[in-house]
N, C-alpha and C positions, 0 to 999 in steps of 0.2 A: 585415300580410298579405304572405306571401312567394310569389314566383313561381318555379316550378321551371325551372331553366336547363339547356340541353343542354351538359354538360361532358364532354369526353373524359378519362377517368380512367386512361389507361394510364400506369403508373409510368415516370418517367424515370430509369432505372437506368444507372449508369456501366457501359460495356462492359468486360468483363474483357480483360486483355491476352493471356491464354492460353486455350486450350480447356479445357473442363471436365476436372477431374482424374479419372482412371480409378479405379474401385473396386479396392481392394487385397485381399490374402489375409488375412482376419481370423484371429487366433490366440485361441482360447478361453482365458480365464484359468485354467480348471480344468486345462488341459494342462500347466501349470507348477506344479501344486499336488498335495499329498497330504493328505487329511483336512482340507481347508480351509486348509492352511498352505503357504506358498511353499517349494518345494524345488528346489535346483539339482543336476542330475544331472551329476556330474563326468565330463568327456570322458576318453578313453583317453590314456595317457602318450606323449609324444614320445620318440624314442630318445635314449639318453645314451651318449656315447662317451668312452673313457679311453685316449688315445694313450700309447704308450711314449715314453721320452725320445728315442729315435731318430726315431720317427714325428713327434714334436712339433717337430722342427727346421724343417720346411718346412710352413707353414700351408696354402698353396694346394695343395700336393701331397697333404696329408692330407685336406683337404676334398674334393678330387677323388676320393680313395679311398672316402670314406664317402657320396659324393653319391647313388649309385644307391639306397641305403637311406634316407638322410635326407630327400631331396627328396620322397619319397612321403608325408612327414608335414608338409612345409612348413617346419617348424622342427626344430632338434635342439639338444641341450646337449652341450658339450665340457668335460670336467674335465681341467685341465692336470696334469702330473706333480706329485707331492707336494712336490718341491723348487723349484717355480716360484712365486716370490712377488715380483712387482715392487713396488718402493716406491711409496707414494702421494706424489705430488710437488706437489699443489696447495698454494698458500700459504694455509693455513687461516685465519690471522688477517686477511688482506686480501681474502679471497674474499667478495664481496657480490653478491647477485642479487635480482631482483624476480620472484616466482613468478606463475603463472597461477592464477586462481580457477576451480575446477571444481564446479559445482552438479550433484551426481552423477546425480540422476534426469533431468536435462535432457540428459545424454549419451546415454542409451538412446533409440534411434529410436522404439520402440513407446511409451515413456512420453512422449516429446516430442510425439508425435501426440495423445496423450490430453490433455496440458496445453494444446496448441493448441486442441483441441476445447472444453475447459473455458473457455478464454479467449473463444471465440465464444459459448458459452452464457451466460457472465457478461455479455458485452457486449450480447447480445440482450435479456436481462431488464433490465439496467441502463438501457438506452435507453428502456425502457417504464416506468421508475420503480420497478422491483421488484428487491429484493436476493435473489439466489439463495443457497441453503444446501445444502452438500454433506452428504448423510446418512452416518451411520456404522452399519454392520450387522455383527454378529459380530466386533466390536472392530476393524474396519478400514473405512476410507473406501470408500464405494460407488464403483466405477469406472463413472461415468456414460457414458463413451465406449463401454465394452464393453456396458453395458446397452442403449445406443442401437443399437449394431450388431447385437447378438444378436436384439433384438426386431424389427429391420428384416429380418434374415435369416429369422426365423420367420414372416414375413408381415405384420408391422405390429401396432400396438397392438390393433386390433379383432379380428384373427385370433387373437392370443395369448390375448385375453380369452375369445372365444367357444369356442376349442378347449382352454381351461384349460391353457395351456402355461407358466404362470408358475413352476411347480415345475421344469420343464425349464430355463427361463431361469436360475433360481437355481443349478441344478446346473452349467450351463455356465460360470457365473461363479465356481464353486468354493465355494459355500456348502454347509455340511453339512446344516443344517435346511432342506431344499428347500421344504417346504410353507409353513412360517411365513415364511421369507425371501422366498419368491415373492410372497406377498400384500403384504409391505412394499415389495418392488421394484416391484410394480404401482402402488402409490400414489405412489411417487417418480417413476416414469416418467410417470404421468398428470399429475402436478403440474408437473414441470420439463421433460420431454423431448418429450412428445406435442405440445404447442403448437409447440415448436421444429421438430419433425419436419414438421408441416403447413406451417409457415412456410418450412422448407428446400425442400419440394416446390414452393412458390410461387416461391421464388428461382430454381429450375431452370426453372420454367415461363416466368418473365419474361425470364431471361437467355439461355437456350438454346433457347427456343421449343419445348419438349417438352410434348405434352399430358399432363396428369396426371389420375389417377382418384382422387377423394376419396371413400373409402367410409365414413369416420367423420364424425360431426357435429363441427363446430368447437367446441371447448370454450369456455365463457365464463370469462374470467380475472377472478378477484376479488382485490382488494387484501387483504392478510392481516388488517388491522385493521378492514376494512369490515363494517358490519352488514347489508349487502345480501346476500340469500340466494345460495347457491352454485348451481352447475349441478345439474340434476335428479339426476345420478349422485352418490350419497353419496360424499364424499371423506374419507379418513382425515386427521385433524389431523396435519400434518407437523412443526410446530414450536411452541414456546411463543410467547405473545404478545410483541411487541417490547418491551413495557413491563416484562416480568418477566425476572429473571435466570434463567439455566439453567446447570446443571453440565455440560452436554454440548457446550460450545463449546471450541475449542482455539486455541492461540496461532497467530499468523500464520506459516505456513510461509514459507521464504525466497522461493519463487516467487510467493507472494501479495504479499509486501512489495515485490518488484522490479517487478511487473507491475500497472499501474494498473487493468486490468480484473479480473485474478484477485484483487486485493485485495477485491473485492466479494463473493467467495465466503465462505461460512461452512460449517464442518463441525459437524454435530449428529447426534444419534441417540437413540433411545428406550431403548437398552440400556446396557451398561457403557461407561464412558469409554474413549477411546482411550489406550493405554499411552503414557506419555512426554509427555503434554500437560497443561497446566494447565486448570483449570475456570474458569468465570465470566469468560471472555475473549471479547469479541465482535470480529468482523472486518468492516471495510469499511462502516460506517454511511454511508448517503447523506446528504448535507447537504440537508435539505429547504429549498426556497426558498418563496416565497409561493405560495399555492394557485393552481391553474390559473385559477379564475374571476377572482381579483383580478389575476393576471398578464395574463389576456386583456384585461381592461378597461384595464390600464395601458399596453398596447402602443400605439404610435402607429398610427393607422388610415390607412395610405397609400391603401388602396382599401377602403372600408367593406363593400361588398357581397362582395368577394372574401374578406375576412376571415371572414365569417360564413356562407359557403356551403360545404357539404361537397364536397370535391374528388372524392368517390367517387359520390355519388348526385345531386349538383347541387342539393340542397334546403337551404334555410335554416331549415327548421322545427326544433323542439326545440333551440333555441339553447343551453339549459343542458347538453346532451350533446355539444356541439362542443368538440373539443380543438384547440389551436393548437400546431403543432410548434415546439419550441425550436431546431430546426436550420434549417428552411427557411421557417417562418411559414405553411405551408399548413394548412388546417383540415379536420377530418374528424369525422363523427359517431362516437361510441365504438362503436356497433353496426355501423358500416360498415367497421371495420378487418378485416384478414385474421383476426386473433384478436380477436373483440369483447371490449370491456371493459364492466363495469357500474358502475365507480366511477372517479373522477378519480385518476390515478396520483400518487404522491408525487414531489416533486422535479421534475427536468426530464423531459420526454417527447419522444420522436422518432416521427415518422410512419413508415409502412411503407417509403416510399421511402428515408428516411434510415437506417432500421434495416438494410435490405437493403444499401445502399451501404457501411455499416460492417462488416456481418457477412461480406461477400464479400471484404474486403480480405485479401490473403495475409499470413501471419505473417512477421515479420522473419527474415532469414537468421541462423542461429545461429553464435555464435563465443565464444571465451573472452575474459574481461576480465583485465587485469593487477591484481595486488594493489596496495593503496595504500601499502605499506611495503616497504622493502628489508631483507633479512636477511643476517646472516653465517651461516656453517655452524653455529656454536654456537647462535645464536638460533633458527634453523629447527629444529635437532635438539631443542631443549628444547620448542618448540611441538609438534612432531610426536609426541614421546614422551608429552607431557602429554595430547594429544588421544586417542591410542590407549589409554593406560592408563585414562583416564576413561571412554572409550566402552565398553570391555570390562570395566571394573571389576576389573582385575588387572594385575600388572606386564607390560610389553610383551613380555618374552622368554618369558612363560608362555602367551601366546595361541596356540593351535594354528593352523597355516596353513589347515587345512580349515574351521575356524570362521570365519576372516576371509573365506575364499572364499564360503561360504554367505551371510554377512552382506552382502558386497559386492553380489552379484547380487540379493539381496532389496532392498537400498537403491535400486539403479538402476531396479528395476521398480515402485517404489511411487510413486503420484502425490502422496502427502502427506509424502514424505521431506524432511527439512531439512538433510541432511548435506552439508557443503561441504569439499572438500579443496583444498590448494594444491600446485602442482607446479612445481619449477624446471626447466623443459624447454627443450631446444635452446639450451643455454648454450655459446657459441662458445669453443673452446680458444684461438683467436687473441686473444680478449679476456681470458680468465681463466687461461690456461695449462692444459696437459693434466694429467690424473691420472697418466699414464705419464711416466717420465723422458724429457726432451728435452735438447738441447744446453745449455739454460739451467740445468739441474740441475748441470752440471759447473763452473759459475762458481766459481773458487776451489778446486775439487776435481777438477782434471784427472787426477789419478792414482788416482781412486776407481774401481777396476775393477768393483766391484759395480754402481754406477750405469751405468757405461759398457756393461756387458754387456746391461743392459735397454734402454738407448738404442738399441742396434743389434739387439735381439731382433726377429725377424720377427713375433712375436705382439703386439708393441707396436702399438696401433691407429694410431699416427702413421705406421707403416711399411707396413702391409698394403696400402693402396690403391696404393702406388708400388713394390711389389716388381717384380722383373724380369718375371715372368710375368703381371702384372696389366695388363689392358687400360687401366685408368684412368691408368697411368703415362705414357701417350702424350698425355694432356690437360695442356696447360701451365698452365691456370688453376687456382688454388687454390679449388676449389668447396667452400665451407663446408658442413659436414654430409654431404658426399658424399666428398670427398677429405680434408677436414680434419675431425677428430672433433668431435662435440658431446657435452656432458655433461648429466646429468640428476640432480637432487636430489629424491628422492621422500619422501612420507609415506604413512601408511596410507590406502588407497583412492584415492590419486592415480593417474590413468589415462592410458594411451596408447591412442588409439582405433584402430578397424579401418583399416588402410591397407596398401598394398604400396609397395615402394621406388621412387624415381625411376628411370625407364628400366628398371624391373623387374630391378634389379641385386641382388646379394647384399647382406646386411648382417651385421655382427657386433657384439655387445654384450658388454661386460665389466662385471661388478659388482665395483667396487673394494672396497666394504665395506658393512656394514649388513644390514638384514633382507631377506628374499627378494623377488624380483620374479616374479609369476605371469604366465605367457604362454599364449596360445591361438593356434594356427596353422591355416591352411587350405592344403593342397597347391596349388602353382601350377596344376596341371592342372584344379583345381576352381574357379579364380578366377571364370570366367564364371558357373558355377552359383551361387557365393556372391553375385555382383553381382545376379543375377536374383532370388534370394530376398530380398535387401535391398530391391530396388525393388518386388517384389510385396507385401512385408509393410508397407511404409510409402510408398506411391506419393505421398502428400500431400507428404512432405518433398522427394522427388526432382522433383516437379512444379514446385515453386517454386525449387529449388536443384539443377539437374541434375548439377552436379559435386560433389555432397555428399561422395562417398567420397574426393575429392582434398583435402578441407578438414581431415581428421584431427580431426573434432569429433563423431564418431558411433560408438556401439557398438550391438551387438545381442546379446541373450542367445545364447550358443552352443547352448543346448538347442533354440531355435527353428530354428537352422540344421541341427542334427543331425536334427530331425524331418523336415526337407525333404531329407534324404539328402546334405547337404553334410558331408564328413568334417572333423572338428575334433580337434586333438590339443593337449594341454596339457603344461606343465612348470613346476616351481618352480626358478628360478635363484638359487643361493646365492652368497654372497660368494666371489670367487675363481674363478667359473665363467663360461664363454662361452656365449652363445646365438647360433646362426647361423640366419638366415632365407634361403630359397632364392628364385630368380627367380619373380616374380609371386605369391609367397605372401602372402596377406593375414594380418595378425597384429594382435593387440590384447593388452591385459593391464593389470595394476594392481600397485601396490607394497604389500607386506605391512606396511611400516613405513618408518622413516627409513633411507635408503640413498643411495648415490652410484654412478652408472653412467656409462659412456662408450660411444659407438657411432660407427660409420663404415660407409661402403659400400665394396665392392670388386667386381671383375669379372674373373674368369679368362677365358681364351679361349673356354670352352664357353658363355659368356654371349652371344657375338656374334650368333648367329642370333635369339635371343629379344629381344635389344636392337633388332634391325631390325624385328621384329614389333611391339615396343612403340612405336616411332616412328610406324609406320603406324597403330597404334591411337590414338595421341595426335592424329594428323592428323584422324581421323574425329571425335574429340571436341573438336577445336580447342583442345587443351591445349598450352601453351607448353613447349618442351623445355628441359632444363637445359644441354645441349650438342648440337652437330650430330653425329649418328651418321655421316653421310657424311664429314665432316671427320676424325673419329677414324679411320675405316677407311683413308682416303687417307694419313694420317700413319703408320699402321702399315705400309702398303705401302712408303712411302718409307724406312722404317726397318726393313725386313723382315730385315736381317741380325741384328737383335737378337731375332728371334722364334724360338721352337722350331719344328721341322717341323710339329708338330701344330697350333700356333697359326697358322702360315702357311697350312696347309690350310683352316682355318676362315675366315681372312681372305680367301683366294682365293674361296671359295664365296660369301661376302657381296659381295665386289667384283664378281663375275660377275653376280649378281642386279642390282646397281646399274647395271651397264653395259647389261644387257638393257632395263631400264626406261628409261634415257636414250635408247637407240636408238629405241624405240617412240614415246616422248613427243616427242622432237625432230622426228621425221618428221611427227607430227600437227601440231606447231607450224608446220613448213614448209608443209604442205598447207593450213593455215588462211590462209597468205598473209604470214607474217612474213618479212621479207627482211634486216633490219638486225641485226647482232650485235656485241657488245662483250665484250672480255676483262676480267674483274674478279677481283681477289684478295680474295675474300670474308672470308678469315681476318683481314684487317686492319680489318674493320668490326666495331663492337660488335654483339652479338647482337640487341639491340632494333631495330636498323636493317636487319636482313637476315632478317626474318620474313615468311612468306607472309601477306598480309592476309586471306586466306580461312580457312586452317587453322592458322596460327601456327607452322608448321614452320620451324626455323632452316635457312636456305638456305646451301649451300656449292658444290655441283657446277654448279648452273644455276638460273636465275630468269628472269622476264619482267617488263619494266616498260613504261610507256606515256609518250609525250611529254606527255600532259595533266597528269601528275604523276609525274615521274621517281623520286620518293622511295618511291612505293608499289610493292611487289613481289609477285609471285605465283609459286608453284611450278608445275611443268609439269603437275600434275594440275588446276590451277584457273586457268590463264591466261585462259580465256574469261570468268571471273567478275571479272577485275581491274577492268574498266570497260566502257562501252558503245561505246568508240571502235573504228574499223575496224582490221583486222589490220595495215594498212600503218603505223599510228602506233605499233605496239608494237616493242620492242627485246628481242632474246634476249641474255641475259647468261650467260657461261659461265666456269668455272674451268679445265675441261679440254675439249679438242676430242675428238671420237670417235676420231680417229687416235692420240691419246695413251694411250688405255686399253689397247690390246693389249700394248704393251711393259710396262706395269705388271702386267698379268695374267701375262705370261710370267715376270717377275721374281719375283713372289711364289709362282708355281707351282714354279719351280726350287727355291726355299727349302723348299717343302713336300715336295718329292721327295727331299730329302737324307735319308740314313739317320741314325739317332740317333748312330751312331759318328762321323759327320762332324762 
């Protein structure tokens, strides 16, 4: 005889660290398809410029000449004169590098969201002892994420059923046979997604305390091999019995192999096999342990009554239907679960509390892994050519660039793609030597005028950042990748993800040799629109990784951006050609095959104003600067005799803005009650020790510290957030007094007012 006990059954769910993720702007799969097939619509071409031999003498002057046209496209291509052929100076025999591994469909933001969703679905079912199977329909894996979102958008499972919208759902997913495909999608949603949908609503209810309205009856989940009857609604048989072999299973895609939850997925379908996959291969069988009944009796009974009383209803009746959680040892009747069960699940089983705590865990931050081997250029080239030739089943030089482009965007948008590329990216010229001639190339050949002419050539990427009219020439530090070129060894499909340059500077890329590099660019004026679309399309990723666009690990199909009215332009960069990106221009792209490129940043004087804007933007994002913009401007002022009148005018405008800011903020600091001040030469401190602890801005003109911890600094925007101490304990640190600024302003203004003839 069992007595009913008063048990409070509120689930103890771990509190989320962040607020609920906002809903994003869902993109229907059909919008990227034609007649059920994926199609990439090629963006318009970026401009191509061909300077004359005279124009080509001065790169900064020529880029300034074409800037009004080129910057409207974000990127442009420059073809040097036909007689310009710098020698390739890398020591090929001794050049060794370890590339990055790029799992292509994980790069795409939309596909990554879908894979994260599949991971949650797989985890949800696995924790209940059930192995999920991903269906195949019309020769492609069913996109369960899109199916889930579309049904949710159309009003939910019950509404779609009652209003007979399954054909519409199939159409939105890009299936040609809408009627027949709709009925199949209905059965798949009912089997795998509807229980999760109800469970997800419960998660929101428990975590965010939002009332939910359950209009549909909770389905009864039956184990596949159970003889117990199914729910009253007749359900289509979705898979063969576990004991029978099937021809509709596929090999483990790489993302299943690498992910312990996604390994539990299976792909199957009632129609033709998926192209490119082997049959009779099963994925992720759960290792069945002892049955729940035997396991329950073998567990040590710390508290006998607690073990056998349901934590939901408080009753100990129907002991044979009580399950004990393998995670927390709490017990529940099978019929008292959020999604009731009729049979004992196979393998391990988790209660609602444990399932919720697992499902709500955010996905890990995404990043690249390094390959396990080191390559020489010869070895990498052999691997790259073999891969491309085998993939397209033709010699590498015969594969059209447009075919590679279509295939690339198809791969990155596919949830079941297994394609992996390797990319030798960000290889430091200080470690490997530059592809352009440098002083080292003259060792023993000092009289070689051919090499010497290219060593001194202004288009040599080792020279562009430090040309006389380049702002970066005033930075003493050798900033690798910005002032010092980086090199890139590519293979077919290897990718550089969406990003803009540090401090929104210009960049220039030269393809020394090899197959083309395909680029896509967004004008700098549309950068904020680009960022907004990225965040609206995949808010789940930015919710867990707000600085995602700064990580250079994410792409998004340009067609999605174009549909949102973000202008996109493309170009194919061939060997011997330059590609220039303009301030704040987002750009991405991929390599058509084996090639070798080199890139560096530069900043003519017209960059100065947007450079100031960028530093303020970084401050709002708490992003660390590469260098101090204030320090750069002050160095230019102190060396203004080396500036052109036009550059001096731009420096004067920026310095004037900086002085106005200092006057206002220093007065606010004084009014707050700070009375002590110290002179500090910030340029003698390493950057890491002179950052604002609130916004991470690199400090140079002024800062504030407190006697409670003199090492902690804040900028004049955030001095009140430095600590809770009174103003009297704070110290104002300055590099220049306000009285020192007017002479500096007059000095640079005088230079700006000089005529060009002077």
